[in-house]
SEZAPA-332858 format. One line per 8 residues: their letters; for each residue x, y, z of N, C-alpha, C. Coordinates in nm, 4 decimals. Layout:
REM residues N
A	X:Y:Z:X:Y:Z:X:Y:Z; ...
This chain:
REM residues 209
XXXXXXXX	20.7382:-3.3881:0.6179:20.6737:-3.2997:0.7142:20.7083:-3.1439:0.7254; 20.6349:-3.0398:0.7443:20.6603:-2.9280:0.7638:20.7849:-2.9037:0.8325; 20.8820:-2.8222:0.7637:21.0189:-2.7852:0.8457:20.9616:-2.7220:0.9812; 20.8966:-2.6358:0.9665:20.8659:-2.5523:1.0949:20.8214:-2.6418:1.2162; 20.7288:-2.7510:1.1712:20.6582:-2.8428:1.2776:20.8058:-2.9331:1.3172; 20.8878:-2.9669:1.2358:20.9915:-3.0357:1.2747:21.0943:-2.9720:1.3851; 21.0898:-2.8618:1.3566:21.2059:-2.7672:1.4447:21.1346:-2.7480:1.5801; 20.9611:-2.7174:1.5984:20.9145:-2.7123:1.6935:20.8996:-2.8229:1.7699
XXXXXXXX	20.9009:-2.9575:1.7137:20.9015:-3.0771:1.8058:21.0447:-3.0964:1.8437; 21.1489:-3.0619:1.7779:21.2710:-3.0765:1.8375:21.2991:-2.9971:1.9612; 21.2554:-2.8813:1.9438:21.2905:-2.7694:2.0451:21.1985:-2.8064:2.1602; 21.0810:-2.8548:2.1573:21.0090:-2.9146:2.2776:21.0697:-3.0292:2.3241; 21.0999:-3.1427:2.2441:21.2013:-3.2422:2.3050:21.2966:-3.2257:2.3904; 21.3819:-3.1109:2.3367:21.4933:-3.0611:2.3978:21.4613:-3.0095:2.5163; 21.3613:-2.9187:2.5198:21.3259:-2.8375:2.6269:21.2838:-2.9548:2.7614; 21.1827:-3.0620:2.7194:21.1300:-3.1422:2.8356:21.2623:-3.2204:2.8718
XXXXXXXX	21.3476:-3.2460:2.7666:21.4624:-3.3539:2.7989:21.5447:-3.2581:2.9034; 21.5867:-3.1728:2.8758:21.6518:-3.0752:2.9747:21.6067:-3.0678:3.0985; 21.4681:-3.0746:3.1029:21.4156:-3.0419:3.2388:21.3913:-3.1928:3.3037; 21.3906:-3.2766:3.2371:21.3804:-3.4236:3.3160:21.5124:-3.4457:3.3889; 21.6266:-3.3920:3.3096:21.7714:-3.4152:3.3775:21.7811:-3.3548:3.5115; 21.6950:-3.2305:3.5206:21.7404:-3.1583:3.6320:21.5983:-3.1760:3.7354; 21.5147:-3.2675:3.7022:21.3753:-3.2352:3.7626:21.3922:-3.2827:3.9061; 21.4521:-3.4064:3.9718:21.4547:-3.4146:4.0849:21.5831:-3.3687:4.1630
XXXXXXXX	21.5459:-3.2994:4.2912:21.6667:-3.2503:4.3414:21.7248:-3.3421:4.4527; 21.8330:-3.3679:4.4659:21.9135:-3.4245:4.5846:21.9322:-3.3628:4.6922; 21.8563:-3.3433:4.7955:21.8780:-3.2781:4.9100:21.9844:-3.2874:5.0021; 22.0329:-3.4288:4.9870:22.1531:-3.4420:5.0650:22.2667:-3.3824:4.9982; 22.3040:-3.3869:4.8601:22.3871:-3.2785:4.8092:22.3864:-3.1379:4.8411; 22.2494:-3.1005:4.8305:22.2063:-2.9673:4.8378:22.2774:-2.9261:4.9687; 22.2390:-3.0017:5.0873:22.2880:-2.9790:5.2272:22.4335:-2.9519:5.2306; 22.4978:-3.0441:5.1497:22.6583:-3.0231:5.1335:22.7194:-2.8959:5.0732
XXXXXXXX	22.6092:-2.8725:4.9629:22.6684:-2.7554:4.8835:22.6317:-2.6165:4.9929; 22.5475:-2.6162:5.0713:22.4910:-2.5094:5.1550:22.6074:-2.4815:5.2493; 22.6683:-2.5646:5.3069:22.7792:-2.5357:5.3677:22.8609:-2.4301:5.3312; 22.9050:-2.3961:5.2056:22.9645:-2.2921:5.1478:22.8772:-2.1826:5.1717; 22.7298:-2.1939:5.1372:22.6402:-2.0526:5.1895:22.6384:-2.0223:5.3432; 22.6665:-2.1170:5.4314:22.6297:-2.1032:5.5771:22.7475:-2.0207:5.6063; 22.8619:-2.0094:5.5694:22.9608:-1.9327:5.6051:22.9206:-1.7843:5.6458; 22.8591:-1.7322:5.5291:22.7888:-1.5848:5.5390:22.6322:-1.5954:5.6239
XXXXXXXX	22.5595:-1.7031:5.5427:22.4074:-1.6857:5.5500:22.3463:-1.7476:5.6919; 22.4538:-1.8328:5.7469:22.4371:-1.9083:5.8724:22.3824:-2.0477:5.8487; 22.4138:-2.1244:5.9609:22.3722:-2.2749:5.9408:22.2450:-2.3022:5.9314; 22.1663:-2.2078:5.9826:22.0138:-2.2225:5.9795:21.9539:-2.1303:5.8609; 22.0678:-2.0856:5.7908:21.9992:-1.9729:5.6861:21.9418:-1.8435:5.7186; 21.9828:-1.8064:5.8667:21.9294:-1.7039:5.9420:21.9796:-1.5647:5.8857; 22.0845:-1.5742:5.8201:22.1453:-1.4506:5.7725:22.2061:-1.3806:5.8543; 22.2811:-1.2675:5.8312:22.4089:-1.2014:5.9161:22.3888:-1.0561:5.8647
XXXXXXXX	22.3875:-0.9543:5.9613:22.3802:-0.8048:5.9230:22.5365:-0.7785:5.9145; 22.6075:-0.8335:5.9843:22.7493:-0.8232:6.0220:22.8323:-0.8436:5.8810; 22.7837:-0.9677:5.8475:22.8389:-1.0026:5.6932:22.7653:-0.9727:5.5926; 22.6444:-0.8900:5.5791:22.5765:-0.8299:5.4988:22.4910:-0.9407:5.4191; 22.4709:-1.0543:5.4697:22.4283:-1.1585:5.4099:22.2622:-1.1720:5.4662; 22.1765:-1.1888:5.3862:22.0069:-1.1802:5.4012:21.9775:-1.3331:5.4470; 21.8634:-1.3319:5.5241:21.8295:-1.4546:5.5712:21.7600:-1.5130:5.4336; 21.8114:-1.6450:5.4032:21.7804:-1.7471:5.3042:21.6759:-1.8482:5.3456
XXXXXXXX	21.6629:-1.8764:5.4706:21.5827:-2.0029:5.4943:21.4345:-1.9715:5.4448; 21.3789:-2.0792:5.4239:21.2390:-2.0954:5.3699:21.2038:-2.0226:5.2420; 21.3072:-1.9732:5.1741:21.2910:-1.9099:5.0402:21.2667:-1.9969:4.9571; 21.1455:-1.9681:4.8683:21.1026:-2.0477:4.7390:21.2219:-2.1044:4.6645; 21.2287:-2.2094:4.6503:21.2951:-2.2986:4.5350:21.3142:-2.2276:4.4156; 21.2244:-2.1692:4.3385:21.2132:-2.1318:4.2311:21.2950:-1.9826:4.2196; 21.2892:-1.9170:4.3322:21.3588:-1.7757:4.3397:21.5158:-1.7830:4.3852; 21.5138:-1.8709:4.4353:21.6722:-1.8894:4.4957:21.7490:-1.9298:4.3662
XXXXXXXX	21.6944:-2.0289:4.2931:21.7439:-2.0632:4.1954:21.7423:-1.9431:4.0638; 21.6622:-1.9047:4.0508:21.6603:-1.7588:3.9596:21.7567:-1.6879:3.9960; 21.7976:-1.6327:4.1301:21.8821:-1.5528:4.1754:22.0275:-1.6008:4.1572; 22.0517:-1.7201:4.1875:22.1655:-1.7992:4.1782:22.1833:-1.7914:4.0196; 22.1371:-1.8115:3.9363:22.1570:-1.8067:3.8040:22.1785:-1.6817:3.7579; 22.1021:-1.5977:3.8061:22.1193:-1.4623:3.7588:22.2848:-1.3931:3.8038; 22.3280:-1.4504:3.9247:22.4711:-1.4104:3.9717:22.5498:-1.4671:3.8786; 22.5291:-1.5913:3.8489:22.6204:-1.6639:3.7808:22.6274:-1.6279:3.6374
XXXXXXXX	22.5203:-1.5550:3.5941:22.5343:-1.4973:3.4450:22.5661:-1.3734:3.4419; 22.6063:-1.2900:3.5616:22.6330:-1.1381:3.5789:22.5120:-1.0603:3.5398; 22.3823:-1.1132:3.5596:22.2855:-1.0262:3.5352:22.2413:-0.9458:3.6689; 22.2778:-1.0293:3.7916:22.2751:-0.9458:3.9156:22.4159:-0.9416:3.9631; 22.4663:-0.8269:4.0356:22.5666:-0.8177:4.1019:22.6843:-0.7601:4.0024; 22.6532:-0.7148:3.8677:22.7518:-0.6595:3.7922:22.7617:-0.5060:3.8016; 22.6612:-0.4530:3.8929:22.6646:-0.3031:3.8826:22.7861:-0.2757:3.9817; 22.8768:-0.1671:3.9305:22.9697:-0.1410:3.9966:22.9437:-0.0817:4.1326
XXXXXXXX	22.8466:-0.0278:4.1691:22.8058:0.0121:4.3417:22.7276:-0.0986:4.3945; 22.7281:-0.2081:4.3216:22.6295:-0.3388:4.4006:22.7535:-0.4144:4.4637; 22.8450:-0.3612:4.5522:22.9416:-0.4252:4.6031:22.9179:-0.5527:4.6750; 22.8082:-0.5786:4.7312:22.7768:-0.6866:4.7959:22.7071:-0.7964:4.7042; 22.6419:-0.7570:4.5930:22.6030:-0.8318:4.4953:22.7280:-0.9067:4.4282; 22.8281:-0.8195:4.4134:22.9672:-0.8514:4.3474:23.0239:-0.9760:4.4159; 23.0010:-0.9727:4.5452:23.0497:-1.0877:4.6129:22.9873:-1.2326:4.5941; 22.8707:-1.2209:4.5543:22.7758:-1.3366:4.5503:22.8313:-1.4053:4.4124
XXXXXXXX	22.8583:-1.3297:4.3127:22.9038:-1.3960:4.1940:22.9923:-1.5086:4.1935; 23.1094:-1.4767:4.2248:23.2294:-1.5808:4.2483:23.1505:-1.7165:4.3536; 23.0716:-1.6792:4.4296:23.0310:-1.7817:4.5169:22.9334:-1.8888:4.4305; 22.8341:-1.8086:4.3747:22.7276:-1.8731:4.2899:22.7991:-1.9596:4.1588; 22.9121:-1.9024:4.1161:22.9970:-1.9673:4.0004:23.0448:-2.0883:4.0555; 23.0570:-2.1220:4.1803:23.1167:-2.2308:4.2170:23.0319:-2.3574:4.2048; 22.8827:-2.3389:4.1811:22.7770:-2.4286:4.1768:22.8179:-2.4706:4.0067; 22.8573:-2.5965:4.0018:22.9152:-2.6096:3.8659:22.8366:-2.6491:3.7553
XXXXXXXX	22.7003:-2.6859:3.7991:22.5908:-2.6902:3.6634:22.4743:-2.6510:3.7075; 22.3693:-2.6717:3.6540:22.2200:-2.6477:3.6890:22.1655:-2.7462:3.7789; 22.2068:-2.8683:3.7884:22.1615:-2.9472:3.8799:22.2181:-2.9107:4.0178; 22.3400:-2.8763:4.0332:22.3870:-2.8281:4.1807:22.3069:-2.6877:4.1942; 22.2507:-2.5951:4.1387:22.1919:-2.4919:4.1637:22.0531:-2.5587:4.2078; 21.9688:-2.6536:4.1558:21.8430:-2.6912:4.1857:21.8508:-2.7723:4.3225; 21.9732:-2.8511:4.3483:21.9868:-2.9203:4.5008:22.0033:-2.8099:4.5817; 22.0974:-2.7276:4.5608:22.1044:-2.6349:4.6780:21.9769:-2.5337:4.7123
XXXXXXXX	21.9220:-2.5070:4.6089:21.7969:-2.4149:4.6270:21.6855:-2.4861:4.6681; 21.6925:-2.6165:4.6374:21.5593:-2.7007:4.7177:21.5990:-2.7487:4.8695; 21.7156:-2.7481:4.8869:21.7531:-2.7610:5.0534:21.7243:-2.6273:5.1266; 21.7644:-2.5129:5.0644:21.7536:-2.3938:5.1303:21.5922:-2.3737:5.1532; 21.5038:-2.4044:5.0591:21.3653:-2.4038:5.0769:21.3101:-2.4786:5.2031; 21.3902:-2.6002:5.2167:21.3529:-2.6818:5.3631:21.3722:-2.6201:5.4858; 21.4459:-2.5251:5.4833:21.5048:-2.4631:5.6000:21.4154:-2.3907:5.6919; 21.3656:-2.4170:5.8157:21.2566:-2.3353:5.8974:21.3022:-2.1879:5.8585
XXXXXXXX	21.1500:-2.1103:5.8584:21.1768:-1.9697:5.8677:21.2275:-1.9205:5.9830; 21.2830:-1.8133:5.9720:21.3497:-1.7314:6.0777:21.2587:-1.6312:6.1352; 21.3054:-1.5563:6.2403:21.2367:-1.4417:6.2929:21.3439:-1.3636:6.3239; 21.3318:-1.2348:6.2024:21.4521:-1.1374:6.2180:21.4429:-1.0530:6.3544; 21.5368:-1.0045:6.3834:21.5145:-0.8712:6.4768:21.4878:-0.7398:6.4264; 21.4174:-0.6406:6.4815:21.4040:-0.5094:6.4158:21.5284:-0.4500:6.4309; 21.5855:-0.3726:6.3268:21.7057:-0.2916:6.3404:21.6655:-0.1583:6.2996; 21.5623:-0.1301:6.2434:21.5459:0.0172:6.1573:21.4728:0.0860:6.2865
XXXXXXXX	21.4895:0.2072:6.2815:21.4019:0.3098:6.3705:21.2921:0.3775:6.2547; 21.2034:0.2696:6.2705:21.0841:0.2944:6.1775:20.9390:0.3073:6.2221; 20.8404:0.3205:6.1421:20.7433:0.2761:6.1757:20.6427:0.1739:6.1014; 20.6280:0.0617:6.1694:20.5572:-0.0347:6.1054:20.4072:0.0195:6.0451; 20.3616:0.0885:6.1324:20.2134:0.0985:6.1131:20.1962:0.1851:5.9641; 20.2815:0.2899:5.9721:20.3034:0.3581:5.8364:20.3433:0.3055:5.7312; 20.4237:0.1892:5.7648:20.4811:0.1145:5.6239:20.3525:0.0389:5.5967; 20.2587:-0.0120:5.6679:20.1381:-0.0971:5.6312:20.0888:-0.0256:5.5141
XXXXXXXX	20.0431:0.0755:5.4950:19.9799:0.1778:5.4317:20.0524:0.1513:5.2726; 20.1914:0.1795:5.2830:20.2857:0.1651:5.1585:20.2699:0.0283:5.1214; 20.2811:-0.0727:5.1975:20.2697:-0.2041:5.1519:20.1569:-0.2796:5.0743; 20.0495:-0.1696:5.0736:19.9234:-0.2032:4.9891:19.9703:-0.2371:4.8367; 20.0439:-0.1641:4.7929:20.0602:-0.1922:4.6487:20.1520:-0.3212:4.6338; 20.2565:-0.3457:4.7200:20.3367:-0.4594:4.7265:20.2549:-0.5832:4.7425; 20.1694:-0.5605:4.8105:20.0810:-0.7141:4.8401:20.0192:-0.7505:4.7108; 19.9724:-0.6815:4.6024:19.9091:-0.7277:4.4886:19.9872:-0.8348:4.4279
XXXXXXXX	20.1378:-0.8239:4.4444:20.2050:-0.9103:4.3804:20.2922:-1.0144:4.4961; 20.3448:-0.9627:4.6038:20.3904:-1.0287:4.7178:20.3072:-1.1244:4.8034; 20.1716:-1.0812:4.7816:20.0758:-1.1265:4.9099:20.0738:-1.0610:5.0023; 19.9549:-1.0816:5.0915:19.8862:-1.0010:5.1768:20.0049:-1.0067:5.2858; 20.0528:-1.1496:5.3062:20.1454:-1.1527:5.4468:20.3015:-1.1992:5.3821; 20.2999:-1.1177:5.2716:20.4609:-1.1194:5.1930:20.5004:-1.2568:5.1950; 20.3874:-1.3437:5.1665:20.4441:-1.4931:5.1232:20.4998:-1.5086:4.9858; 20.4753:-1.4267:4.8751:20.5245:-1.4466:4.7657:20.3954:-1.5413:4.6717
XXXXXXXX	20.4205:-1.4894:4.5682:20.3170:-1.5454:4.4747:20.3864:-1.5790:4.3301; 20.4062:-1.7168:4.3255:20.4960:-1.7669:4.2243:20.4856:-1.7245:4.0829; 20.3131:-1.7363:4.0565:20.2658:-1.7066:3.9344:20.3269:-1.5717:3.8711; 20.3486:-1.4956:3.9604:20.3524:-1.3558:3.9339:20.5129:-1.3161:3.9609; 20.5916:-1.4212:3.9619:20.7473:-1.4020:3.9854:20.7738:-1.3304:4.1111; 20.6826:-1.3420:4.2139:20.7152:-1.2670:4.3420:20.7629:-1.3138:4.4653; 20.8951:-1.2952:4.4829:20.9308:-1.3831:4.6024:20.8634:-1.3698:4.7287; 20.9110:-1.4510:4.8209:20.8531:-1.4243:4.9647:20.9447:-1.3214:5.0299
XXXXXXXX	20.8818:-1.2336:5.0986:20.9380:-1.1165:5.1550:20.9533:-1.1441:5.3219; 20.8096:-1.2043:5.3745:20.8160:-1.2225:5.4998:20.9390:-1.3017:5.5513; 20.9774:-1.2526:5.6867:21.1049:-1.3400:5.7420:21.2034:-1.3004:5.6930; 21.2434:-1.1705:5.6542:21.3428:-1.1205:5.6101:21.3829:-1.0055:5.6653; 21.5082:-0.9905:5.7041:21.5707:-0.8808:5.7818:21.5081:-0.7270:5.7143; 21.4967:-0.6491:5.7924:21.4525:-0.5036:5.7700:21.5303:-0.4230:5.7029; 21.6757:-0.4494:5.7356:21.8094:-0.3873:5.6810:21.8169:-0.4229:5.5171; 21.7929:-0.5588:5.5308:21.8264:-0.6072:5.3913:21.6854:-0.5462:5.2873
XXXXXXXX	21.5976:-0.5473:5.3165:21.4711:-0.5148:5.2418:21.5024:-0.3750:5.2217; 21.5284:-0.2998:5.3321:21.5682:-0.1385:5.2738:21.6723:-0.1298:5.1798; 21.7683:-0.1928:5.2023:21.8788:-0.1869:5.1172:21.8387:-0.2084:4.9579; 21.7575:-0.3248:4.9471:21.7251:-0.3832:4.7958:21.6375:-0.2759:4.7428; 21.5509:-0.2153:4.8239:21.4547:-0.1258:4.7761:21.5435:0.0078:4.7366; 21.6445:0.0255:4.7780:21.7069:0.1420:4.7673:21.7977:0.1259:4.6304; 21.8477:-0.0115:4.6398:21.9196:-0.0488:4.5194:21.8312:-0.0784:4.3691; 21.7112:-0.1001:4.3913:21.6119:-0.0868:4.2788:21.5843:0.0669:4.2434
XXXXXXXX	21.5785:0.1416:4.3519:21.5258:0.2894:4.3073:21.6587:0.3315:4.2305; 21.7614:0.3176:4.2695:21.8838:0.3813:4.2281:21.9298:0.3167:4.0819; 21.8798:0.2246:4.0650:21.9316:0.1379:3.9394:22.0606:0.0375:3.9379; 22.0901:0.0350:4.0818:22.2072:-0.0492:4.1400:22.1654:-0.1760:4.0758; 22.0207:-0.2187:4.1341:21.9702:-0.3573:4.0869:21.8387:-0.3502:3.9984; 21.8369:-0.4433:3.9043:21.7287:-0.4347:3.8318:21.7547:-0.3871:3.6761; 21.8875:-0.3079:3.6733:21.8808:-0.2396:3.5311:21.9586:-0.2823:3.4327; 21.9877:-0.4396:3.4651:22.0669:-0.4874:3.3557:21.9242:-0.5219:3.2580
XXXXXXXX	21.9664:-0.5361:3.1398:21.8910:-0.5687:2.9992:21.8031:-0.6857:3.0514; 21.8544:-0.7978:3.1025:21.8147:-0.8999:3.1118:21.7443:-0.9636:3.2071; 21.7733:-0.8836:3.3019:21.6859:-0.8632:3.4577:21.5391:-0.8125:3.4425; 21.4439:-0.9102:3.3562:21.3083:-0.8687:3.3612:21.2369:-0.8181:3.4653; 21.2448:-0.9250:3.5375:21.1563:-0.8995:3.6844:21.1911:-0.8081:3.7675; 21.3590:-0.7911:3.7745:21.4190:-0.6785:3.8397:21.3856:-0.5095:3.7884; 21.3669:-0.5200:3.6683:21.3389:-0.4130:3.6149:21.1811:-0.3602:3.6508; 21.1082:-0.4775:3.6811:20.9552:-0.4367:3.7195:20.9580:-0.3576:3.8544
XXXXXXXX	21.0531:-0.4247:3.9284:21.0578:-0.3785:4.0681:21.1119:-0.2377:4.0872; 21.2119:-0.2089:3.9781:21.2590:-0.0719:3.9937:21.1593:0.0405:3.9943; 21.0713:0.0144:3.9075:20.9360:0.1181:3.8664:20.8324:0.1096:4.0116; 20.8269:0.0075:4.0852:20.7501:0.0095:4.1737:20.8277:0.0791:4.2949; 20.9732:0.0665:4.3376:21.0586:0.1003:4.4322:21.0487:0.2562:4.4211; 21.0389:0.3206:4.2870:21.0375:0.4829:4.2833:20.8939:0.5244:4.3527; 20.8015:0.4481:4.3691:20.6823:0.5103:4.4457:20.7347:0.5427:4.5729; 20.8140:0.4906:4.6219:20.8488:0.5059:4.7702:20.9337:0.6450:4.7866
XXXXXXXX	20.9017:0.7554:4.7994:20.9749:0.8748:4.7604:21.0708:0.9193:4.8566; 21.0581:0.8691:5.0038:21.1708:0.9015:5.0906:21.2398:0.8064:5.1570; 21.3247:0.8172:5.2216:21.4309:0.7081:5.2825:21.3220:0.6680:5.4173; 21.2326:0.7350:5.4834:21.1629:0.7037:5.5981:21.0545:0.6169:5.5270; 20.9816:0.6280:5.4566:20.8903:0.5592:5.3651:20.9637:0.4146:5.3358; 21.0770:0.4247:5.2767:21.1319:0.2910:5.2512:21.1773:0.2160:5.4011; 21.2163:0.2810:5.4885:21.2525:0.2047:5.6161:21.1082:0.1369:5.6831; 21.0085:0.2447:5.6589:20.8907:0.2116:5.7313:20.8141:0.0907:5.6833
XXXXXXXX	20.8017:0.0818:5.5227:20.7522:-0.0331:5.4784:20.8466:-0.1584:5.4813; 20.9842:-0.1424:5.4970:21.0668:-0.2558:5.5036:21.0582:-0.3094:5.6552; 21.0124:-0.2209:5.7692:21.0069:-0.2653:5.8953:20.8550:-0.3552:5.9189; 20.7667:-0.2963:5.8270:20.6483:-0.3668:5.8217:20.6611:-0.5073:5.7687; 20.7112:-0.5293:5.6356:20.7275:-0.6247:5.5822:20.8110:-0.7445:5.6667; 20.8897:-0.7004:5.7340:20.9990:-0.7926:5.8368:20.9401:-0.8436:5.9378; 20.8234:-0.7818:5.9905:20.7251:-0.8051:6.0824:20.6182:-0.9031:6.0473; 20.6344:-0.9262:5.9275:20.4864:-1.0041:5.8657:20.4889:-1.1752:5.9191
X	20.4239:-1.2160:5.9390:20.4290:-1.3661:5.9911:20.3003:-1.4294:5.9191
């Protein structure tokens, strides 16, 4: 048999074999693992501005998994100015393996969406116009589009959205060579020229339902 074909078969078998091992999440174990997260993110995943923890409830499993693995690998949170991201690295590395990541991210997805309070002095109606370009990837209602690797934005705190947009814009987030999707967001964040535009679009996104 052709050597290249053999290697392809072995690679395919390895991929699907690994996928099969981690295919089924254990929500009971995920709930237990989430207690570690709840200390900052809240028992219902509602988030806490005081602790600089975003809402996690109802976020798509694939995105939570992606970001936890990015923290574990130092792809996210390694920038010296990302003080809050750095705090997540040791928390994410407590998850001992990929199965644990899948379990806790799957549990987080089951938590009911929360309704964040408005904290920014902003004009959501002005933010609506700016959101038009975001909607092409993140959806009209901020629901996220997995096929485009765009996470849910709705039901997230306005202060957190604004911080992340600024982080992308300043290269604090998304500048790691292996953060392909984060790098895409950097170029989009640069479209927002002023802090007021960032606050306005963040307020609009947070209010989406």
